[in-house]
C-alpha positions in Angstrom: 25.7 -12.3 -7.6 26.1 -8.7 -9.2 24.9 -5.8 -7.9 22.3 -5.1 -10.7 20.7 -8.4 -10.2 20.6 -8.1 -6.4 18.8 -4.8 -6.9 16.4 -5.9 -9.7 15.2 -8.9 -7.4 14.7 -6.7 -4.2 12.9 -4.3 -6.5 10.7 -7.2 -7.9 9.9 -8.5 -4.3 8.5 -5.0 -3.1 6.3 -4.9 -6.2 2.4 -3.9 -5.4 0.4 -7.1 -5.9 -1.9 -7.3 -9.1 -4.9 -6.0 -7.8 -3.2 -2.9 -6.7 -1.3 -2.2 -9.7 -4.7 -2.5 -11.9 -6.5 0.0 -9.5 -3.7 2.3 -9.7 -3.4 2.0 -13.6 -7.1 2.4 -14.0 -7.0 5.5 -11.7 -4.4 7.0 -13.9 -6.2 6.4 -17.0 -9.3 7.9 -15.6 -8.0 10.9 -14.0 -5.5 12.2 -16.3 -2.6 11.7 -14.2 1.0 11.3 -15.5 3.2 8.1 -14.6 5.2 10.6 -12.1 1.9 11.3 -9.9 1.6 14.7 -11.4 -2.1 16.1 -11.9 -2.5 17.6 -15.5 -4.0 21.1 -16.1 -6.9 21.4 -18.1 -4.9 22.5 -21.1 -2.6 19.6 -20.8 -5.4 17.2 -20.4 -7.0 18.7 -23.9 -3.5 18.2 -25.5 -3.6 14.4 -24.5 -7.3 14.1 -25.7 -9.0 14.1 -22.3 -11.9 16.4 -21.8 -11.0 19.5 -19.7 -14.3 18.8 -17.5 -13.9 15.2 -17.1 -13.2 15.6 -13.3 -17.0 16.1 -12.7 -17.8 12.6 -14.2 -15.2 10.2 -12.3 -17.1 9.3 -9.1 -13.7 8.6 -7.2 -12.3 12.2 -7.8 -11.7 14.2 -4.6 -12.1 10.8 -2.5 -9.6 9.2 -0.5 -7.8 5.9 -1.4 -9.5 4.1 1.5 -12.8 5.3 0.1 -11.8 3.9 -3.2 -10.9 0.7 -2.0 -13.7 0.3 -0.1 -16.0 1.0 -3.0 -14.3 -1.1 -5.4 -14.6 -4.1 -2.1 -10.6 -4.4 -1.8 -10.1 -2.4 1.4 -9.8 -5.4 3.5 -7.2 -7.3 1.1 -5.2 -4.0 0.7 -5.0 -3.5 4.6 -3.9 -7.0 5.0 -1.4 -6.6 2.5 -0.1 -3.6 3.7 0.3 -4.7 7.3 2.5 -7.8 5.9 4.5 -5.2 4.0 5.0 -3.1 6.7 5.9 -6.0 9.2 8.4 -7.5 6.5 10.2 -4.2 5.9 10.6 -3.5 9.6 12.2 -6.8 9.8 14.4 -6.4 6.9 15.2 -2.7 8.4 16.3 -4.1 11.9 18.3 -7.0 10.2 20.5 -4.3 8.1 21.2 -2.2 11.2 22.4 -5.1 13.1 24.1 -6.7 9.8 22.2 -9.8 10.2 21.9 -12.0 7.2 19.1 -14.2 6.5 21.2 -17.3 7.1 22.5 -16.0 10.5 18.8 -15.3 11.5 17.5 -18.6 10.0 20.2 -20.3 12.5 19.1 -18.4 15.2 15.4 -19.5 14.9 16.3 -22.8 14.0 14.7 -22.9 10.4 15.7 -22.5 6.6 16.7 -19.6 5.0 13.5 -20.2 2.5 11.6 -19.6 5.7 13.3 -16.5 6.2 12.7 -15.5 2.7 9.0 -16.1 2.9 8.7 -14.2 6.0 10.5 -11.1 4.3 8.7 -11.2 1.2 5.8 -8.7 1.5 3.7 -10.9 -1.2 3.7 -13.7 0.9 0.8 -13.6 3.2 1.0 -17.1 4.5 3.1 -16.4 7.4 1.7 -17.7 10.9 1.8 -14.6 13.6 3.7 -17.2 15.7 6.6 -17.0 12.8 6.3 -13.2 12.8 6.7 -13.1 16.7 10.0 -15.2 16.9 11.3 -13.1 14.1 10.7 -10.1 15.4 12.3 -11.1 18.9 15.1 -12.5 17.0 15.9 -8.6 15.7 15.4 -7.4 19.2 11.8 -6.0 18.6 8.4 -6.9 19.8 5.3 -8.0 17.5 2.3 -5.9 18.5 -1.1 -6.8 17.5 -4.5 -5.3 18.8 -8.3 -5.0 18.1 -9.8 -1.5 17.5 -13.2 -0.6 17.3 -14.9 -0.8 13.9 
């Protein structure tokens, strides 16, 4: 497999879920933020046909992403996805540091390479805690789950 194909495959695996992409797209359209994440000045906003004082009419302007997701009813889903994505990233990083391939990890865990692909896929949330724990131990890490006050 060529480098460009493997790179595009890993980039594709790390894309945000549809929900998060739609949220970001909607907020960019409302706020006048350009693709690079730069907030437009009032002159630049007017040049693009956006009213200079539109910030006053946006309900989420100045609020945190967490407040926005909560208002949209998406906070729990986004948090769950973020946790899985971080754990998958940490496992992948530990594997890379140890020069451990997916096939070698699969052999160590007595499972298939496709199961390792599911564990490392940030968008696959159907992986059990037990599987995550075993994968973490295989790369010399410990999985830590805890309950915190709401």
